[in-house]
Steps between C-alpha positions, in 0.01 A plus 500: 500500500567270794628783722216731395232234572651381827548845646151608384341195663696566821377863514129416450433434874657839589276678244190316635596586855557868413170525312316365802652769723503817291191680371448384142483858355832595663665182376375549146614866495849411631552207263355693208731794563799271538434313175430826307815667623718196417353462151549870432865467598546207261321690222734789562796269441605436858638149550612332819765235526323364805214401276711270280618151542429274800481788748254688275284188460480457877408869553255518211338169576458585865353842419270345244379229737439742782315746277295234328379351826444842660328688210497289183780691326779248458567549138678842500790372717558219252488743209752730677736203552463398134573853384813524718620159402440580125279195446385469140126488456509146371629393842292740711156406366501121573693549824259770620207267419652210697599733784159660523325162523727375775488823693124527481448143610702573813329840553158339477608222732608766758204738449217288369309542183363846431124530534386577149171454324464249216521766232808649665675158494415462134636847424812421697557177304432668171754776590761244592458315171492822292805639680698182455416477128569868448837483681608192302396662173669833577817325621542347157413809294616816678855623516666422833536865610134581433384188684719578801360851506143362479566271797627792702194711409272215603687479832465869543120477428480228775692715747294811429173305511592356836607842629177669381292223645672532836470881509140481388413265788693720745324813387 
């Protein structure tokens, strides 16, 4: 976790810098396509030795920090690392929660708070609580393979949503 967090935090400024210089729709489309392609490869059974161990943690953390600061999609890179490293769900869920909090604190520090309405903030908070409780519950009750598959599908949904959002804004 230390290497993942440190490399992610170090990549946040580059993601912020890139987001300030590229048109947002183009950035969203590129990152969404990248995430979607990577998740599809993992779902197809492709594994990469470069996404395991210390080297993999540095690569995944850096990619996650960059993508989180640039477009708010830092989770899929962490999920891809966890899949390649064969992390069991009981380790992934609490680590992902800790990682997400730290990464988002640094991303907000670099980019500022999003401008949301009061109801949008409440919905965001409710979603965070519901997602955390659901993840904790499922991690205890679902078989490891089904849970890992569900995490990959959620990552794919995030990638595809980001891709579609970028393409929609480009079009």
